[in-house]
N, C-alpha and C positions, 0 to 999 in steps of 0.2 A: 414173748419177751424183746426190747425195744433197747437196741446198743447205738454207739456213737464212741470215734475214738476224736482226741485233741493231743497233741502233740505226747502222742505215743501213751493217754490212759486211758486205758479201754472202760466205757462206764455203761453197765448193764443193769435194765430195768424191769423188774415183776412185778406188776401191779394183781392184788387179789383180792376182788370182793368177800365183805365179810356181811355175808349176809344175818348171823345171830345177834350182831351187832349193831346193826339196821333198823330202821325202825320209819317205813316206805308211810304209813296213815302221816309220822307227825312229818317226814319229807326231811328227813335224816336218813343217810344212802353213806356209810363208810369203807373205807376201802384201806387194804395196809400193801405197801409198795416192799420188796425189796431188791436194793442197788448193794453193786459189787464196782469199785472202783480197785482197778487193776494198774498196778506201774509198769507199764511194757518197755519203759524208753531205760535212759544212761542215770536219771539224775534223780536225787532225795525230794521229794515234793511232801508239803504239808497242807493240810483242808484247813482253810482259814473261815473262808466265810462262805454264806449258802444263800441263794437266790430261785423263787419259785413266781413264777406265773400258773395261777389255775382259773380254768377257766369251765365254770359250770353250763349245763343245757341251753338255757335260756341267753349266755351270753355274758352272765355278770362276774367280776374278774377280782382277784383277791391276788395279793401280792407279798409275799414273804421273806423279809431279808433277817441275817441274823450270823452270831457267829459259831460254825462248827454244824456239825450233823448228831443230832439227838445226846447232846452234852458234852458229845469228844471233838475234837480237831486232829485225827488221825494223822502222823507220818508215814507215809510209802516209799520206804528205799526199792531201789529197781530190783524189781520180781515181785515185789509184794502186795497183796490184795486187801484192803478193807471190805466188809459188807457190813451192811445193817439197814435194819426194819424200822419204817417211821406210818404215818397213818397220815387217811386224809379226808374228812366229813365232808359232804355235799347236800345241798337242798334239794338238790335235783338229782335222778337214776344215772345221768349219765356227766362225762364233761372230760375236762384232758389236761392235763399239766407239761408243762416244758420248764429250765432252768441251766442252771450255771454254779459250779462250786469257783469260790475264789482262793488257786494254789499260789502257792510261795516254794521258789528253791530253796533250795538252801543257800545259796550266795544273796540270797534277798530278792531275786527279782517274783514280782507276781504277773498272775496271767490266768484266763479264765476258760476251765473245762466245761465244755457245754455239756449239759442232761440231757438225753435226746425228749423230745415229745411222746406222754403215751396217754393211751385212752382210759380211763375211769370206766368202766359199761361193766352192767348185769351181765351175768354167767350167759345167758339167751338173746342177748342182744348183741347184734352187727355193729365191728368195734366201727369210731367213729375216724380214729388215726389209722395209718397201716407205717 
């Protein structure tokens, strides 16, 4: 599990290789990742946008930007947590992801909450990130 905290937002990531949905002979490797965003602060915030920087095993980079996550822009009051699961296909058997959420406070201030870098590795592989 990977974890970081920005402005009292604790973000944890748990990636998992989806062996049954991957087709290695066609260079298709699929991972799911579950993310929890816990508001441990005193202000209500809303997740407005997401940004991902995805790197495969040979250094190819894909950037993904867009509104919300899994079709939602959750609002987190103090003490709330929001959990979702999404996925990432890669053409290589390993890689890593890192990113940020653009958050907005109830008074309109925007800031970035870091998503920790995390490895996408086959179950028997040595992790590429700690």
